[in-house]
C-alpha atoms as one frame of an Amber mdcrd trajectory, in Angstrom:
protein
   0.000   0.000   0.000   2.827   2.410   0.871   4.531   1.760  -2.466   1.289
   2.379  -4.313   1.112  -1.081  -5.871  -2.172  -1.796  -4.076  -4.551   0.997
  -5.044  -7.683  -0.093  -3.174  -6.874  -2.732  -0.556 -10.479  -3.515   0.294
 -12.020  -4.350   3.645 -10.609  -7.889   4.010  -7.001  -6.808   3.441  -7.352
  -3.807   5.741  -8.865  -6.035   8.433  -5.949  -8.479   8.136  -3.464  -5.619
   8.416  -5.287  -4.252  11.450  -5.324  -7.677  13.116  -1.614  -8.142  12.397
  -0.671  -4.801  13.985  -3.002  -5.422  16.904  -1.277  -8.773  17.588   2.094
  -7.011  17.434   0.869  -4.346  19.873  -0.338  -6.994  22.311   3.026  -8.781
  22.061   4.714  -5.611  23.251   2.776  -5.855  26.521   2.621  -3.259  29.241
   3.896   0.278  29.051   6.387   1.851  31.442   3.506   3.766  33.024   1.867
   0.472  33.940   4.910  -0.799  35.834   6.170   2.436  37.374   5.576   3.613
  40.921   3.170   6.544  40.865   3.747   7.726  44.439   7.234   9.142  44.183
   9.069   9.396  47.486  11.188  12.517  47.268  13.086  15.080  49.296  13.262
  18.855  48.991  16.114  21.300  48.896  16.746  22.392  52.463  15.504  19.165
  54.062  17.724  17.821  56.815  19.985  15.112  55.448  19.407  12.908  58.481
  15.608  13.059  57.928  16.040  12.210  54.252  18.202   9.238  55.203  15.482
   8.018  57.601  12.909   8.365  54.811  15.092   6.315  52.466  15.639   3.580
  55.062  11.950   3.467  56.020  10.932   3.043  52.373  13.845   0.720  51.542
  15.096   2.849  48.667  18.693   3.538  47.680  18.188   6.816  45.844  15.796
   9.714  46.211  14.919  12.481  43.770  15.057  16.036  45.110  12.591  18.843
  44.382  13.293  22.564  44.301  11.041  25.161  45.958   8.762  25.137  42.867
   8.207  21.388  43.074  10.415  20.559  40.067  12.825  17.609  40.170  16.369
  18.940  40.001  18.598  16.031  41.016  18.946  13.080  43.333  20.965  11.667
  46.194  21.884   8.010  46.531  22.865   5.963  49.565  26.566   6.187  48.680
  26.575   9.978  48.788  24.395   9.857  51.906  27.067   7.772  53.652  29.763
  10.319  52.821  27.691  13.285  53.977  26.409  11.641  57.160  29.943  10.698
  58.154  30.550  14.413  58.740  28.562  13.902  61.961  26.721  17.201  61.605
  23.029  16.552  62.196  22.089  19.970  60.822  23.335  19.390  57.259  20.629
  20.300  54.787  20.244  19.180  51.191  21.773  21.676  48.770  22.073  21.706
  44.993  25.816  21.040  45.077  25.166  17.664  46.766  22.918  16.407  43.974
  23.664  14.114  41.097  21.905  14.952  37.825  18.511  13.438  37.145  18.324
  10.282  35.050  16.627  10.441  31.653  12.883  10.859  31.482  10.905   8.218
  29.631   7.556   8.858  28.004   4.714   7.014  29.745   3.561   5.100  26.669
   6.881   3.408  25.818   6.554  -0.363  25.961   8.395  -1.562  29.045   9.998
  -4.523  27.294  11.935  -2.093  25.085  13.833  -0.709  28.086  16.121  -3.672
  28.749  19.213  -1.843  27.501  18.222   1.336  29.336  18.312  -0.409  32.723
  21.762  -1.787  31.946  23.010   1.794  32.228  20.631   3.571  34.605  19.340
   2.756  38.078  16.008   4.417  37.530  13.968   6.662  35.246  11.400   9.330
  35.781   8.253   8.655  33.781   6.749  11.648  32.002   3.229  12.220  30.731
   2.036  15.450  29.138   5.179  17.260  30.279   4.795  16.254  33.936   6.462
  13.525  35.982   3.851  10.845  36.678   6.020   8.091  38.158   9.388   6.556
  38.778  10.698   3.196  37.638  13.760   1.681  39.282  15.781  -1.231  37.941
  14.188  -3.367  40.654  10.695  -2.540  39.300  11.842  -3.451  35.806  13.344
  -6.741  36.998  10.041  -7.577  38.690   8.272  -6.861  35.390  10.690  -9.176
  33.521  10.072 -11.950  36.028   6.286 -11.558  35.682   6.597 -11.677  31.883
   8.689 -14.853  32.071   6.114 -16.506  34.329   3.312 -15.484  31.928   5.157
 -16.938  28.940   5.772 -20.219  30.760   2.080 -20.521  31.635   0.947 -20.278
  27.988
């Protein structure tokens, strides 16, 4: 059809094409939005480092995105940096911009999760974006859980 060799494909051919692409879409499975965590645990500039560390431990997370005063994500702190900063033994240390690592890439919400295997070889997590706003976070652990679920599904069929 694209080459112009089929002028009028007719209903039956169009239906077959539609069914083919629909099967391909279903094969792709869930999107990143479907596997991401919607309730993002974050810290804010100026928060006490010791409180942020407690929040990370309580929620069993190893990195935490940081918001500025306008509520925009501007960077993150991981447990390794937290260890270094807490070893200074100053309980009044507050999160500042110079402490932050840059944010990881943002991924559009409708990307099929299965296509992100290579991405999670390089990054620990991604912020998930929808209509220009962050709608979730997906860590490597979430992606690994998704892969395990997909493997179980395949073995059941």
